[in-house]
N, C-alpha and C positions, 0 to 999 in steps of 0.2 A: 601548487598545493589547488586543491578543490575545494569548494565550499559543495558540502552532501544535506540535502533538508530531507529528512525521512520521515514518512507517515506511518503510523502500522495500520493491520485492518482492524474490525470490529473490536469493540471490547478495550483496546489496548489504549496506552498512553505513549509517553516518549521512552518514560521505563523502558519498554520494552527492547529500545534499542541499545540500551547500555553497552552490552558487549563489541557490539558490529562498529558501534562510536570509538569506543574505545582501539579498537582494532585501525582504524582510520586516522584516528589521531596519530598513534603510533608511526604511522606509514606519511606523515607530514601535513593532513588535510585536515579542514574542519567538518568536524560533525555538529550538527542541529537536527537533533530529533525533536518531532514537534507533536504538541498534545492539541488534538482537535476537540470543539468546542463540544462540550456535555459530556466528555470523557474525562478520567484521571481527576488531577486535580483541578480541570475545569467542570467537574459534574456540578453541574444545576445550572448552566449557560445555555440558556434556548439554543438548540440548532434545528435548522433542518440540511441539506447536502450541500446548496447556493452555500451556507453559513462555512462553511466545510471547504470549497473550494476559494472564499475568500481568505479563510486561514493561512490558506498556503500561500495564495494569492502573495497577505502581507508581509509573507513571514522572507518571502524570495526576495519581493522588495525591499526591504528594509535590510536585507545584507548587499543587494545590488546583485542582479541578476548574470553577470556576468563569469564566467566559470563553477557557475553552479549546475550541478550534477541533483534532480529530482526525483526523488524514490516514493512509489508507495508498493505497498504490500496490499494484500486481498481485498477488502471493499475498499480501500483507500484509492487503490489503481482509478476509482469512476473521479473521484472529486480531482485526485493530481493530473489526471488526464485530460481534464475541465483546464485546471488552472495552468498547465505546460499549453494550451492550444492558449489560453488570454496573453501567457507571456511572450509566447515565441522565439523566435532564433535567437531570442539573448541566451537564454536556456543553454546550457554543451550539449546537458544529455538527459534522458528521461529511463529510467530502470523500474519497469513493472517486476514486483517478486511474486510471483503464483499467485497475479492479479485478476480481478475483474477488470475490464476496458470500458470506457464510457463510449455508446452511440446515441447522436443527439437525438433525444424524444424517448428514450428507454432510460430505465430506472435498475439499479441493483439488482433489484430482485425480478426482472424480467430474463424470461428466456429460461428456467429453468426449473424445478419443482419447489415453490418457494409458499405454498401456503401456509403450511406448517412455523413459517415465519413471520406470516403476517396476523397468523391467531395469537401467535404468542405476545406477538406486540401489540393487539389489541388487547389481551389478557394480562398486561402488565403497563397498564396505566401510557403504552404509548412506546415503550421502551422493548428491546430484544435483550431479552433476559441472556446473562453469560454462560458460556458452555459449559458441562460439568466434568469432571475429568474423566470418564468414559469414550468422550468426543474426543479426545486427544488420540486413543489408541491406533496403534500403529502406523505412525504418523514419526518414527525416530526421535521420540524423546524419552528422557528417564522420569521417573518419578516425583525426582525431584523439580522438576523443570516443569511437568506440567503442573506440580503444586505452585511454582510459583507464576506461571501462565492463569491459574484461577484465582488464586490469592489475589491478583493484582489487575482484574479484570472486573468492570465497572459497565452497568446497562448500559447498550449504546439506543440513542437516540433514533427510533422508529424513522423519521419523517427523513431520515438521512437515508434511509434503504427505498422507500417508497418514490420521491420528489425525479420527475424526470433529467436528465443528461442535456445541456446546452452549448451547443457546438458550434461554432458559426464556420469551420471546416473540419477534417476528421484526425484525430488524435495520430492514425498511419501514418500521416505526412511527418510528423518530427520524429528527430533523428532516436532510437530509443534500442534497450536491450529490453526482450523478454529475460527472466527468471524461472526456469520451469521446475517445479519440485517432484521429484519422479514417485515418491510414494503416496501423490494426492491423484495421480493422474497421467497418461505420458504425454497429453495434449494440452497445448496453452489455449487458450477461448478461440471460439469462431474468430471472432474481429482481429488477430493476431493473424490467419493464417496467411494471409496476401501481402502483407508486408513484409515478411517471413520470406517466402517464397520468391517474391521481387529480390531478394536481398538488402534492402533499404533498413527493418532491424535486423539485430543477433541475437543469435538463440543461444542461451548458456543455459543446461542441465544440471540439476544438482540432487545427488542421489541421498536426499532425504523428503521428510515431509512440509507441510505447509506453511510451520514456523521455524523456516529456518536462521530466524536472530535469533532463537534457543538453542536449538539441536545441533548448527553449523556457526558459528557466530564467526570465527576466526576464516571460514571458504567462504559465506559471504561479504567479509570487508575485502577479501580477493575480489572477488565480485565483481563488487561495483568499484574497486578501484582498478580494474582493468577498462573496467566502461567507462569509466572517465579517459583513460587512455585513448578508448577508442572514439571518442569526440571529440579529441585533437583536431 
């Protein structure tokens, strides 16, 4: 039995993991989806990126980190990676699901053309407004799944996107699995290249888009189950 602590990407809360969590529980695991501060039912709670790191650390410490697999999707790879470094070898494994990776001194918006995000945050009182239905096209989602994502999304606290990561050692030193969703591009982020080449990390590919917890929840639950086994 493994405890999974799972944080979803921008705009999403714990609810995004409902189907994946059900699959993990059916396999005999504990699943603990986590809503980060300022999102979903925690909307209105002030949050920067380091608030999100602390949210994750607190949840893992509450459960006891032994036999915990920490999962970060998309944006949440940034705080999940930092939390994993703080918790260290007490974790079983980290799984990055089509996720950004933290690099010391860089933010989520570093290293890609993100001026449009900064302008959107500035124009919406410090929040990144949720994506609309057209932004989910070509990602393997049904109309109903897109409607569910759009309907459940909440504005994302802008400070979490612009604050720099703080790491006392690279996240690439931790045991990890990277799950790459191929409809969102063929390659993991550059920061993952070296640990994947070295064999320290496992690469798993999924023939779906950037939101596999909606488009392929059963397959994603299997990926997480297998990652936990790899971390024994």
